[in-house]
MARVEX-962208 format. One record per residue: z negated, y negated, x negated of N, C-alpha, C in turn. Coordinates in pm, whole numbers, padded with zeros to 5 digits, always signed. Layout:
ZYXZYXZYX...
***
This chain:
-01512-02215-02589-01447-02124-02504-01310-02120-02523-01267-01988-02573-01129-01951-02554-01034-01948-02462-00957-02005-02430-00863-01966-02287-00740-01916-02355-00676-01851-02264-00517-01820-02296-00457-01841-02166-00378-01943-02202-00279-01957-02021-00129-01890-02069-00087-01809-01980+00032-01740-01996+00100-01778-01870+00263-01779-01881+00350-01765-01747+00495-01724-01818+00583-01674-01706+00696-01610-01732+00775-01682-01842+00793-01807-01821+00860-01914-01883+00808-02030-01934+00903-02103-02002+00836-02196-02079+00801-02297-01969+00943-02334-01965+00950-02434-01821+00816-02416-01714+00764-02294-01646+00625-02314-01590+00513-02383-01688+00516-02371-01826+00420-02439-01881+00455-02582-01928+00528-02598-01952+00589-02747-01996+00476-02867-01951+00419-02850-01882+00317-03048-01837+00171-02960-01900+00167-02816-01902+00006-02794-01965-00009-02870-02106-00121-02987-02066-00167-03037-02188-00233-02949-02291-00174-02919-02428-00249-02862-02499-00368-02935-02553-00480-02868-02610-00600-02915-02645-00701-02821-02731-00769-02842-02789-00863-02732-02836-00913-02621-02776-00925-02503-02804-00990-02377-02749-00863-02302-02667-00750-02408-02647-00643-02352-02531-00538-02289-02604-00489-02181-02578-00355-02148-02629-00249-02102-02526-00131-02155-02542-00037-02152-02426+00091-02041-02491+00100-01948-02400+00155-01862-02427+00263-01804-02295+00394-01792-02361+00539-01709-02230+00539-01607-02277+00516-01499-02169+00478-01378-02185+00624-01307-02134+00731-01392-02085+00838-01337-02031+00855-01293-01887+00985-01278-01831+01000-01281-01730+01016-01122-01686+00921-01103-01544+00906-00904-01537+00788-00865-01607+00771-00712-01510+00687-00635-01582+00658-00606-01674+00798-00566-01753+00778-00471-01905+00726-00589-01996+00796-00691-01946+00809-00807-02074+00610-00880-02082+00612-00888-01960+00452-00926-01917+00365-00847-01996+00361-00693-01962+00310-00605-02049+00289-00599-02183+00410-00609-02220+00410-00577-02392+00347-00712-02443+00382-00817-02409+00356-00938-02490+00202-00963-02430+00159-01000-02320+00033-01013-02339-00071-00896-02386-00022-00767-02373-00144-00655-02462-00114-00682-02635-00005-00741-02688+00008-00791-02794-00132-00916-02835-00067-01040-02745-00174-01126-02743-00330-01077-02742-00339-01012-02673-00528-00956-02612-00564-00882-02748-00457-00791-02818-00504-00713-02902-00535-00798-03022-00489-00913-03059-00512-00997-03132-00589-01078-03175-00631-01162-03020-00775-01233-03017-00823-01197-02878-00971-01214-02900-01047-01232-02748-01055-01366-02680-01059-01350-02591-01008-01450-02529-01145-01466-02412-01209-01596-02382-01303-01590-02259-01272-01584-02128-01129-01649-02152-01074-01648-01997-00929-01659-02010-00858-01552-01958-00718-01548-01955-00646-01595-01821-00559-01726-01817-00472-01766-01656-00360-01709-01697-00291-01635-01590-00160-01670-01532-00117-01739-01464-00015-01820-01481+00027-01915-01427+00205-01886-01374+00246-01968-01275+00382-01993-01273+00396-02004-01104+00565-01994-01054+00576-02052-00953+00571-01883-00851+00624-01906-00738+00548-01758-00650+00662-01805-00494+00715-01706-00456+00769-01704-00317+00632-01650-00178+00635-01723-00064+00517-01720+00018+00572-01629+00122+00511-01496+00108+00500-01440+00288+00395-01498+00408+00352-01618+00353+00276-01623+00496+00290-01794+00517+00296-01801+00692+00329-01929+00726+00201-01978+00712+00105-01962+00616-00041-02070+00637+00045-02184+00458+00104-02079+00406+00173-02157+00261+00267-02217+00281+00280-02356+00237+00375-02463+00187+00430-02490+00076+00524-02483+00066+00627-02530-00083+00485-02630-00119+00475-02586-00261+00381-02706-00365+00234-02644-00315+00221-02562-00265+00051-02511-00202+00040-02445-00366-00091-02460-00424-00103-02378-00499-00244-02300-00461-00237-02203-00523-00319-02072-00483-00378-02012-00574-00481-01891-00578-00540-01804-00672-00555-01711-00594-00490-01567-00713-00452-01455-00652-00580-01339-00670-00655-01277-00550-00756-01230-00584-00724-01075-00567-00570-01016-00496-00552-00873-00552-00402-00854-00577-00357-00766-00684-00209-00739-00673-00192-00616-00665-00049-00587-00588+00013-00437-00582+00132-00412-00649+00189-00325-00691+00342-00267-00732+00429-00250-00582+00489-00342-00558+00590-00314-00462+00695-00221-00444+00735-00210-00569+00844-00098-00585+00766+00057-00659+00693+00045-00685+00611+00170-00764+00595+00262-00696+00681+00369-00680+00689+00474-00565+00789+00554-00571+00799+00606-00424+00899+00733-00398+00961+00687-00282+01122+00678-00273+01220+00657-00140+01276+00802-00128+01236+00828+00021+01279+00929+00078+01351+00896+00174+01387+00978+00292+01479+00958+00412+01378+00903+00500+01256+00940+00509+01131+00884+00606+01115+00724+00562+01141+00706+00412+01139+00568+00386+01064+00590+00262+00995+00458+00215+00955+00449+00091+00823+00465+00084+00738+00557-00009+00591+00565-00013+00547+00512-00114+00434+00487-00162+00321+00430-00292+00335+00565-00391+00335+00533-00478+00268+00624-00587+00116+00716-00526+00062+00633-00496-00109+00668-00419-00054+00768-00308+00044+00718-00222+00069+00757-00080+00144+00920-00134+00215+00897-00216+00275+01038-00267+00184+01130-00371+00074+01058-00372-00027+01165-00438+00013+01186-00601+00122+01081-00657+00114+01073-00804+00012+01028-00879-00071+00907-00823-00159+00871-00890-00293+00844-00772-00397+00866-00819-00518+00875-00730-00558+00688-00723-00571+00645-00613-00589+00510-00540-00667+00432-00619-00763+00499-00653-00895+00477-00746-00938+00503-00853-00835+00549-00922-00816+00570-01088-00804+00439-01154-00850+00418-01224-00861+00262-01309-00766+00273-01396-00724+00162-01360-00795+00028-01356-00762+00001-01175-00723+00050-01103-00674+00034-00928-00815+00130-00865-00840-00040-00727-00931+00006-00654-00847+00026-00509-00860+00119-00447-00813+00134-00328-00618+00145-00340-00544+00155-00477-00451+00123-00473-00391-00008-00488-00511-00098-00506-00503-00256-00556-00568-00294-00700-00555-00377-00776-00576-00431-00892-00630-00569-00817-00777-00546-00835-00881-00680-00819-00928-00772-00931-00903-00880-00906-00970-00985-00979-01107-01030-00940-01220-00956-01014-01370-01016-01024-01399-01137-01017-01323-01229-01085-01292-01376-01145-01254-01457-01052-01162-01384-00944-01080-01492-00853-01190-01605-00802-01233-01600-00722-01366-01665-00640-01403-01753-00694-01443-01735-00811-01531-01805-00928-01410-01920-00940-01294-01866-00969-01199-01993-01063-01149-02047-00915-01119-02006-00795-01065-02083-00697-01180-02183-00617-01285-02161-00637-01356-02276-00611-01342-02380-00734-01366-02342-00820-01315-02450-00939-01222-02549-00908-01093-02489-00867-00966-02511-00878-00960-02558-00727-01022-02523-00595-01036-02607-00469-00903-02497-00421-00884-02431-00448-00766-02320-00407-00774-02232-00310-00718-02160-00214-00700-02037-00125-00700-01948-00186-00757-01836-00179-00711-01723-00245-00646-01625-00170-00539-01593-00234-00436-01479-00142-00428-01335-00242-00351-01285-00172-00310-01110-00187-00195-01136-00235-00156-01090-00363-00013-01063-00424+00047-00936-00414+00195-00949-00404+00264-00862-00453+00396-00903-00553+00405-00754-00600+00484-00733-00761+00637-00681-00746+00728-00729-00776+00833-00648-00777+00942-00685-00866+01020-00580-00915+01061-00613-01020+01208-00643-00968+01245-00631-00847+01343-00707-00780+01263-00790-00667+01331-00928-00691+01240-01019-00576+01305-00979-00425+01236-01024-00341+01240-01001-00190+01369-01092-00144+01476-01053-00136+01577-01191-00088+01676-01181-00010+01633-01037+00114+01726-00974+00203+01639-00945+00304+01682-00964+00414+01543-00964+00563+01522-00828+00610+01585-00704+00557+01528-00588+00578+01440-00533+00472+01435-00591+00392+01383-00544+00251+01202-00661+00288+01269-00781+00330+01138-00869+00338+01061-00773+00465+01137-00745+00535+01035-00728+00650+00949-00532+00610+01040-00498+00515+00963-00393+00476+00851-00430+00368+00862-00486+00304+00733-00548+00228+00603-00630+00326+00632-00710+00429+00536-00726+00532+00512-00647+00559+00586-00530+00670+00481-00458+00734+00398-00372+00598+00455-00312+00514+00411-00208+00427+00273-00288+00317+00240-00406+00321+00183-00440+00211+00081-00558+00279+00157-00644+00382+00083-00781+00424+00060-00877+00304+00123-00887+00200+00101-00991+00120+00103-01113+00190+00057-01240+00103+00065-01376+00098+00146-01429+00016+00189-01372-00116+00287-01424-00175+00362-01328-00274+00447-01309-00316+00567-01213-00415+00548-01310-00565+00595-01203-00669+00590-01264-00815+00620-01138-00891+00671-01204-00996+00728-01076-01119+00681-01007-01167+00560-01075-01201+00458-00985-01313+00320-01013-01267+00284-01064-01156+00130-01072-01121+00055-00926-01134+00075-00862-01117+00028-00678-01100+00012-00667-01257+00111-00683-01287+00135-00613-01453+00037-00680-01532+00001-00854-01523-00087-00917-01580-00241-00848-01544-00255-00866-01395-00358-00796-01374-00381-00641-01406-00323-00588-01433-00348-00432-01536-00403-00466-01628-00305-00539-01705-00341-00554-01878-00500-00617-01895-00534-00716-01839-00641-00774-01847-00762-00703-01756-00777-00607-01695-00823-00516-01655-00866-00428-01691-00767-00329-01805-00786-00248-01881-00847-00302-02008-00803-00405-02052-00879-00503-02172-01002-00576-02142-01087-00556-02025-01168-00578-01970-01188-00739-02038-01107-00815-01975-01108-00989-02017-01127-01065-01886-01199-01158-01877-01204-01234-01756-01039-01296-01739-01011-01289-01597-00904-01352-01587-00852-01397-01425-00774-01500-01438-00747-01539-01290-00600-01546-01315-00539-01486-01189-00391-01587-01146-00367-01693-01049-00271-01772-01114-00312-01878-01034-00150-01976-01013-00099-01975-00888+00070-01980-00820+00086-02085-00769+00203-02190-00792+00255-02259-00686+00324-02191-00602+00351-02236-00461+00486-02203-00424+00594-02297-00429+00698-02210-00487+00813-02276-00508+00901-02228-00390+00878-02167-00299+00990-02089-00182+00906-02043-00083+00989-02006+00023+00950-01900+00148+01048-01761+00105+00981-01653+00107+01039-01521+00088+01111-01492+00194+01241-01518+00206+01359-01550+00355+01497-01472+00270+01565-01473+00315+01731-01468+00255+01745-01545+00171+01755-01521+00079+01778-01594-00044+01874-01721-00032+01824-01871-00039+01896-01998-00032+01778-02073-00104+01844-02100-00281+01782-02185-00358+01790-02349-00278+01860-02407-00233+01872-02535-00188+01738-02529-00119+01662-02465-00062+01564-02441+00002+01422-02474-00054+01437-02432-00183+01346-02421-00290+01316-02581-00354+01190-02561-00432+01149-02709-00467+01045-02702-00574+01127-02627-00697+01056-02586-00834+00974-02684-00895+01045-02773-00887+01010-02904-00974+00874-02938-00898+00845-02957-00759+00716-02997-00718+00609-02879-00727+00671-02781-00683+00554-02630-00758+00505-02649-00899+00593-02673-00992+00554-02667-01101+00449-02802-01122+00464-02939-01048+00373-03053-01109+00242-03003-01069+00245-02984-00924+00110-02935-00830+00056-02842-00947+00101-02727-00998+00045-02618-01078+00004-02658-01185+00059-02762-01262+00014-02832-01403-00106-02899-01378-00075-02993-01273-00167-03061-01242-00299-03010-01206-00345-02902-01133-00439-02817-01108-00484-02761-01221-00426-02679-01320-00440-02626-01427-00502-02723-01545-00448-02812-01561-00455-02959-01667-00607-03002-01603-00616-03041-01434-00787-03109-01394-00893-02937-01442-00848-02821-01429-00922-02692-01467-00993-02709-01638-00869-02714-01704-00879-02712-01814-01002-02801-01898-00992-02942-01825-01081-03066-01839-01238-03047-01836-01275-02967-01722-01368-02925-01656-01450-02776-01742-01383-02716-01758-01441-02599-01796-01501-02571-01902
***
């Protein structure tokens, strides 16, 4: 079985154990870098499963720092139009159709998420992807009210988009490094998040 494990940074991949059949790749931070580098990888090789891993911020009171989750849906949180009445997504503004491939009701859905989550014994969550992460109180409130997300990343929806378009089985697995709140990195625990994430990924790769 050929598996591709990706993350935005080498630090998020540093404890993933290499083994036969597993390729580990740093696809870069943010939407643009993820789309470009992941597409290049998928055009060169065919994989049986592609995983996106890394840290994430939590919007949910049910998730604590260090928790590992599997993402079943993703949305681009800043892909739309700002007018005096507020922010409208591209779907609300009729720029794109909400059910035009690869979207389903304006969301990107992983059909493999539930299966992977069972193998990992993780909860499934709703992801939100932003080019600019939410670290200001009014923006955080707008994101919660608009999208009701569980976690926030800078790459998840880009990863979903490419994998759905390329028709490859995929899952996004993240570990909570911080709560989405007014930015205060003294409250973050990136080492714990990466350790817990790596333990889950390595255990999964041993049994798959």
